[in-house]
N, C-alpha and C positions, 0 to 999 in steps of 0.2 A: 350477794350483798348483804341483804337483809339478814341472813341469819349469820351469817359473820360478824355482823355489828353488832348482834344480840349476844353472841358469843363471847366477842370482846369486851363488853359491857360499856357504862359511860366514863369517857376517858377524865382523869385526874388533870383540870387545867385552872389557871388563875383565878375565872370567874363561872359561874353558872352560863353566862349565855355564849362563854367559849367550850366548856364541856358539851353543850349541848349542840354547837354547831360542828364539833368531833366527830360525835355519837350519829346524829341523823344527817350531816352532810352526806357521806357517800350512799346514804338510803333515801334520800329525800324525794325522789321520783316514784320511787316503789312501796314509798311509807305507805299510802291508803291501799294500795291491792293488799299486801298483807296483812294489815290490821283489821281488815275490812269482816272479818269472820270473827275476830277475837273482842273488839268492841263494842258490846252490844249496848243496847238502850238508848241510844242516842236517838232515835225517832221516837221513843217513848217521852223521853225529855222534851224534846222540840214541842211534840205534840198537848204536852202538858203546859208549857208556858203559857201563862194567860196576855198575850202580846194582844194590840188591838194597829189599825190602822195609823200611823203618823207616830209610834211609838219611838225612842231611840233605847237603842241596844249596844250593849258591849258583852263581848265573848272575850273572855280573859285566858289566855293560853290557847288560842283559837290555831296556832299549826299552821296547817295546808288548807284550812278553811273547808274540809270535808262538810263539818257539822252544818255550814249554812245551806247547805245545799237539802236538808229535810225540812226546811221551812218552806220548799215549795215557793208555788206563787205568792204566799205572805210575805216573803222577803222584800216585794218589789213595794208593800205597802208601807214599810217603814220609814221615816223620815230618815235615819241615818245609824247605820251600823258600823262600829269600831271595833276591830279584830288586832288584838293586841297579844304580841310572842316579844320572844326575846332572841328567838333561834333562826338566823337569817336564811339559812336553806330552806326550812319550812316556808316562812314568809316570802321564799320566790316562787315556791310551787302555788302558793295564796293567790300571789299576783296574778298567774295566770289563768286560776281560776274564776277570780273575782272581775277581769278585765270587763267583762260584760253588764257588771253590776255598780251602776253609776250610784247609789246610796252606801256602798260599802268604800269603807277606807280600814288601811293598813299600818299599825303602828309599832312601832319598834321601841319597846318599853317595857319595863318589868312590871309585870302583876299587882306586885305590893305598892307600889307608890303612883302608876298610873293613874290620873284624873282628869274624866270629860271636862267639858269647857261649861255644861250646866248638868244638874242631876237627870239622871236616865232612868226609864221606865223598867229596864231588865237588865241583869247581868247573868251570865252563865256560862258556867265550865265544864269542858266534856272531854274526861280522862286527863286533865290538864293539872288538877288539886296534888295530886301525888307525887309531882316531878316537879314541884316547886318547893324548895327546902325552906321557905317561910313563909309556909303556908298559913297559919294563925293570922300572920299580916295581912295576907291576903284575901283573905276573910273579912276582916275588919275594915279593909280598902274599897272590899265590894258594897260592904253594907252601909261606907259613908257616900259612896256616889250614886246610890240609889234615893230617887224620889220616898217620900213617906207612903207607904203602901205600896211601893215596888217590888218586881219579882227577881226573885233567885232560883237559878237553876242547877243542880249540879249531878254528874252523872260520873262512875269512877268507880274502880276497883276496892274494896277495902277488906277488914275485918272486924267479927262482933268483939265486944268486949267479955270477957268469961263468964260473967253474968249479967246479960243485956237487960232491959225493962221487961215488966211483963207484955208478954203479944208478941216480942220481935223474935226475930231469928236468933239463935245461939249459934256460932261454930264450934265443933271442936276442937281437942288440941293440937290435933296433925293440921287442921286448916290455919287456925292461928299463930302457926309457927311457922310452916310449910310456905305458905304464899307471902309473906314479909321478907324472908332469906331468899326466894326464888327471883320476886321481881326487885329487890335492894339491889343487885347485880348492875341492873339497867337505869337506876337512879331513881325508880318508881319507890315511893314508898307508903307502904300499906300500912293502915291504923285504925283503931276504933274511933280514935279522938275525933276524927275530920266530923263524922256524922256527928257525934255528939257536939260538936260546937257548936254544928251549923241547924241545930233543934235547938240549941238554948239562944242563937243569936236571931233569930228567924221565926217565926207562928208558921209551921208546919200545913200546908196546904196539901201535898202529897208526898208519901215514900213508900216506893218499891225495893225488895230486899231479892237479889235473885243471882243464878249463877249464869256463867259463860262458858261454853265447851273452849280448850285450849287448842288451836292447830297443831298438828302433829303429832298429839298427846292423847291418844284414844281412851274414850270415856272420861276423862279427865276436865274438870271445873273450876273456874274462881269464880270467888264470889265479887257481885257488883251492888251498889244500890243507886236508885232512881231518887232524887229529891227536890221539890219546890216548895219554896220558903217566900213570905212575904214579910217585907219590912214593916216594923211594928210603930 
């Protein structure tokens, strides 16, 4: 079912939420099992987030809530965690996962417009920014909901610019052409602009540029990054 959904791609619907529901609905219960081998860097992101007991946390595009589990025992120390998503089938899976997590709230809302009742200490996105059509607005909204000095974390697929800054990874023409085209079929928009915007809007605390092996494609790897920043 997961492979069939991937082959069909993201359906065309009147709204982004409806398109996501149509794409992820048939595969929601197996979503995590299939992607566990592909979505690397989530543990590294969560470990790098400078969270403290009593913090207020927001995950934008939280999906099934799988990334919450990488916090381990730290999760119980947070005052409140809001998991925000517009895909009902994935939130249904998340509801079962967080049933024993009293400090976690599920929010059906667009990540570009959701605002918590008070500024938060940390916002993060795990393989979600590339799924959001208005990703620039999402980054601006994340910045707006953070307290001064608050942290943002992002892990996602990407491609480098043709001429990246000194000391940064430079992807070849094939990588910069192949992967955006490959992922676009499923509504995933790889871009060099995502990471560039994060670096402009936030003080960079940590940046990792890596590659992850793609399941069923022996020896083939897709590039991803882990970014942790601080609101100025």
